[in-house]
C-alpha positions in Angstrom: 103.8 10.3 118.4 102.8 7.8 115.7 103.8 4.2 116.4 104.0 1.4 113.8 103.9 -2.3 114.4 102.5 -5.8 113.5 99.9 -8.0 115.2 101.2 -11.6 114.9 98.4 -14.2 115.1 98.0 -17.8 113.9 97.1 -21.2 115.1 99.2 -22.9 117.9 102.4 -24.2 116.4 102.4 -21.9 113.4 105.7 -20.2 114.7 104.5 -16.9 116.1 107.2 -16.5 118.7 109.9 -17.7 116.2 108.6 -15.1 113.7 108.7 -12.3 116.3 112.3 -13.3 117.2 113.4 -13.5 113.5 111.6 -10.3 112.5 113.1 -8.4 115.5 116.6 -9.5 114.5 116.0 -8.6 110.9 114.7 -5.1 111.7 117.6 -4.5 113.9 120.0 -5.5 111.2 118.5 -2.9 108.9 118.8 -0.2 111.6 115.2 -0.1 113.0 114.9 -0.9 116.7 112.1 -3.4 117.3 110.5 -4.5 120.6 108.0 -7.3 121.2 104.9 -7.1 123.4 104.0 -10.6 124.6 100.2 -10.7 125.0 100.1 -14.5 125.2 99.2 -15.4 128.8 100.2 -19.1 128.1 103.7 -18.0 127.0 104.8 -17.8 130.6 107.8 -18.5 132.8 107.5 -21.6 135.0 109.4 -20.8 138.3 111.4 -23.6 139.8 111.0 -24.4 143.5 114.1 -23.6 145.6 115.0 -23.7 149.3 117.0 -20.5 149.0 114.7 -17.7 150.0 116.8 -15.0 148.3 117.1 -17.0 145.1 113.4 -17.5 145.2 112.8 -13.8 145.4 115.2 -13.3 142.5 113.4 -15.8 140.3 110.1 -14.3 141.0 111.2 -10.8 140.0 110.8 -10.4 136.2 113.5 -7.8 136.2 116.1 -10.1 137.8 115.4 -13.4 136.1 116.6 -14.4 132.6 113.8 -14.0 130.1 112.1 -17.2 129.0 111.1 -15.5 125.7 113.2 -15.9 122.6 113.0 -12.2 121.9 113.5 -8.9 123.7 110.1 -7.9 125.1 109.1 -4.4 126.1 106.2 -5.9 128.1 105.4 -9.5 129.1 101.7 -9.8 129.9 102.2 -13.3 131.4 104.5 -11.8 134.1 103.0 -8.4 134.6 99.3 -8.8 134.0 97.9 -12.3 134.1 99.1 -15.8 133.2 97.3 -19.0 132.2 98.6 -21.4 134.9 97.4 -19.2 137.8 93.9 -18.9 136.2 93.6 -22.6 135.6 94.6 -23.3 139.2 92.5 -20.7 141.0 89.4 -20.9 138.8 89.6 -24.7 137.9 89.4 -23.9 134.2 90.9 -25.9 131.4 93.5 -24.4 129.0 90.9 -23.2 126.5 88.5 -21.6 129.0 91.5 -20.2 130.9 93.0 -18.5 127.9 89.6 -16.9 127.0 89.4 -15.7 130.6 92.9 -14.2 130.4 92.2 -12.3 127.2 88.9 -11.0 128.6 90.8 -9.9 131.8 93.3 -8.0 129.6 90.4 -6.5 127.7 88.8 -5.2 130.9 92.1 -3.9 132.2 93.3 -2.5 128.9 94.0 0.9 130.5 96.7 -0.8 132.6 98.2 -2.3 129.4 98.2 1.0 127.6 99.7 2.8 130.7 102.6 0.2 130.9 103.3 0.4 127.2 103.4 4.2 127.2 105.7 4.2 130.2 108.1 1.7 128.5 108.1 3.5 125.2 108.7 6.9 126.8 111.5 5.4 128.8 113.1 4.0 125.6 112.7 7.3 123.8 114.4 9.2 126.7 117.3 6.7 126.7 117.7 7.0 122.9 117.3 10.7 122.1 117.2 11.4 118.4 116.2 7.9 117.5 112.7 7.1 116.1 110.3 5.3 118.4 110.6 1.5 118.4 108.7 -0.7 115.9 106.4 -3.0 117.9 105.5 -6.6 117.4 102.4 -7.9 119.3 102.7 -11.7 120.0 99.1 -12.9 120.5 97.9 -16.4 121.6 96.9 -18.8 118.9 93.6 -20.3 120.2 91.2 -20.3 117.3 88.1 -19.3 119.4 89.7 -15.9 120.2 89.4 -15.0 116.5 86.1 -16.7 115.6 83.8 -16.6 118.7 85.3 -13.9 120.9 85.8 -10.2 120.5 88.5 -9.6 123.2 91.4 -9.4 120.7 89.5 -7.1 118.4 88.5 -4.8 121.3 92.1 -4.7 122.7 93.5 -3.8 119.3 90.8 -1.1 118.8 91.7 0.6 122.1 95.5 0.4 121.3 95.0 1.9 117.9 92.8 4.7 119.2 94.6 5.7 122.4 98.2 5.1 121.3 98.0 6.3 117.7 99.2 3.0 116.5 99.4 2.0 112.8 99.1 -1.8 112.8 99.1 -4.6 110.2 98.0 -8.2 111.0 100.3 -11.0 110.2 98.5 -14.4 110.1 100.8 -17.4 110.1 99.8 -20.8 108.7 102.1 -23.8 109.0 103.2 -24.8 105.5 102.6 -28.4 106.5 98.9 -27.8 106.1 99.5 -27.8 102.3 100.0 -31.6 102.6 96.5 -32.1 104.0 93.6 -30.9 101.9 91.2 -30.7 104.8 93.7 -28.9 107.0 94.6 -26.3 104.3 90.9 -25.5 103.6 90.4 -25.0 107.4 93.4 -22.8 107.6 92.2 -20.7 104.6 88.9 -20.3 106.3 90.5 -19.2 109.5 92.7 -16.7 107.6 89.7 -15.2 105.9 87.8 -15.0 109.2 90.7 -13.4 111.0 91.1 -10.7 108.3 87.4 -9.8 108.5 87.2 -9.7 112.3 90.4 -7.9 113.1 89.7 -5.2 110.5 93.4 -4.4 109.9 95.6 -4.5 106.8 96.6 -8.1 106.7 99.4 -10.3 105.3 98.8 -14.1 105.3 102.0 -16.1 105.6 102.9 -19.7 105.0 105.5 -20.2 107.7 108.2 -22.9 108.0 108.4 -23.1 104.2 111.9 -24.4 104.5 110.7 -27.6 106.1 108.3 -28.4 103.3 111.0 -30.2 101.2 111.6 -32.5 104.2 108.1 -34.1 103.9 109.2 -35.9 100.7 108.4 -35.7 97.0 104.7 -35.6 96.3 103.8 -34.6 99.8 101.6 -31.7 98.5 99.1 -32.3 95.7 99.9 -29.2 93.7 102.9 -26.9 93.3 103.5 -24.2 95.9 102.2 -21.5 93.7 98.7 -23.0 93.9 98.7 -22.6 97.7 100.2 -19.2 97.6 97.5 -17.9 95.2 94.8 -19.7 97.0 92.3 -19.8 94.2 89.9 -22.6 93.0 90.1 -24.5 96.3 87.6 -27.0 95.1 90.5 -28.7 93.2 91.5 -30.0 96.6 88.3 -31.9 97.2 89.5 -35.2 95.5 92.4 -35.2 98.0 90.2 -35.2 101.1 90.8 -39.0 101.5 94.5 -38.5 101.9 97.1 -38.3 99.1 94.7 -38.6 96.2 95.6 -42.0 95.1 93.6 -43.1 92.1 93.0 -39.6 90.8 95.6 -40.0 88.1 94.1 -43.2 86.9 90.6 -41.8 86.8 92.0 -39.0 84.6 93.7 -41.5 82.3 97.2 -40.8 83.6 98.8 -44.2 84.2 102.4 -43.1 84.4 102.7 -43.7 88.2 103.5 -47.4 88.7 102.9 -47.2 92.4 99.5 -45.7 91.9 98.6 -48.4 89.3 99.6 -51.2 91.6 97.5 -49.7 94.4 94.5 -49.4 92.2 94.9 -53.0 91.0 94.3 -54.2 94.5 90.8 -55.5 94.6 90.4 -55.0 98.4 91.6 -51.4 98.1 89.1 -50.6 95.3 86.3 -52.2 97.3 87.1 -50.2 100.5 87.5 -47.0 98.5 84.2 -47.5 96.8 82.5 -48.2 100.2 84.1 -45.1 101.7 83.1 -42.8 98.9 79.5 -44.0 99.0 79.2 -43.7 102.8 76.8 -41.2 104.3 79.6 -39.6 106.3 81.9 -39.1 103.3 79.2 -37.5 101.3 78.4 -35.0 104.1 82.2 -34.5 104.7 82.7 -33.8 101.0 79.7 -31.4 100.7 80.8 -29.5 103.8 84.3 -28.8 102.4 82.8 -27.9 99.0 80.7 -25.3 100.6 83.6 -24.0 102.6 85.7 -23.7 99.4 82.9 -21.7 97.8 82.7 -19.3 100.8 86.5 -18.6 100.6 86.5 -18.2 96.9 83.4 -15.9 97.0 85.3 -13.5 99.4 88.3 -13.7 97.1 90.5 -11.9 99.7 93.1 -14.6 100.4 96.6 -15.2 99.2 99.8 -16.2 101.1 103.4 -15.2 101.2 105.9 -18.1 101.7 108.3 -17.4 104.5 111.6 -18.9 105.7 112.3 -17.0 108.9 115.9 -18.0 108.7 116.4 -16.4 105.3 116.9 -12.7 105.4 115.8 -12.3 101.8 112.6 -14.1 102.5 111.9 -12.0 105.6 112.7 -8.8 103.6 109.9 -9.4 101.2 
């Protein structure tokens, strides 16, 4: 039985769980049952203390309690395999080290994960005879180290693809707010490229929360959205590393912006700006980002799809 699905990854706060919830609802609207596999040990249920012994037993039973996840999950690793809070408490690890431990634990017990998934999928197919098997969404944690310095996620996916006959595509989410910060967008683009290369899956890179971009105000991003979607010639962002690129228009002979002109007429500002640009730190900072832009452009693999998860037309693309 061939199964299809998506691997949802991205930095913390990029909207992975929201994406899984929205995509699940959209797929159901078009007639395809979709179930989510939560493989984020930090996305866990925090049980409340209670004096009622029976109530406590009920709360500690994943089958009895109301789900803490925004979507319908076929398997919740934080409840059924391992969770971050327990690891941090028992092993005295911080959140980063604890999350790496959790993913390595899942990697070493991937047979259990595969067994649980096969059982749940078989149970679903038996209860829905004649229907195709469910479409799967894998909700992974967002810690950057898992996709740059650690092979646990890659190994887990390789085993799932091989032993469950899965056909997967990687969905890498980047918060659209990064477009307002040149340094942050270059970092996000580098992470997207790295993730594509390491996961070795067909990939779609997504600018999430695009509907919130207009709320940041006019001129919040240095170029129009198409520039960030196409993700070419990233070295054009280098003059904006200081912030909003004030003074660039004047240097290019464009004096139409009165606000920019008044700022550049400030002698103290000009002096501080000159000092900053000639500092040793700024020169190294600028050179580092120039080299990163060259690396991303040399691979020439990257482009983004803008997404408003609340818009069915946007999701359908």
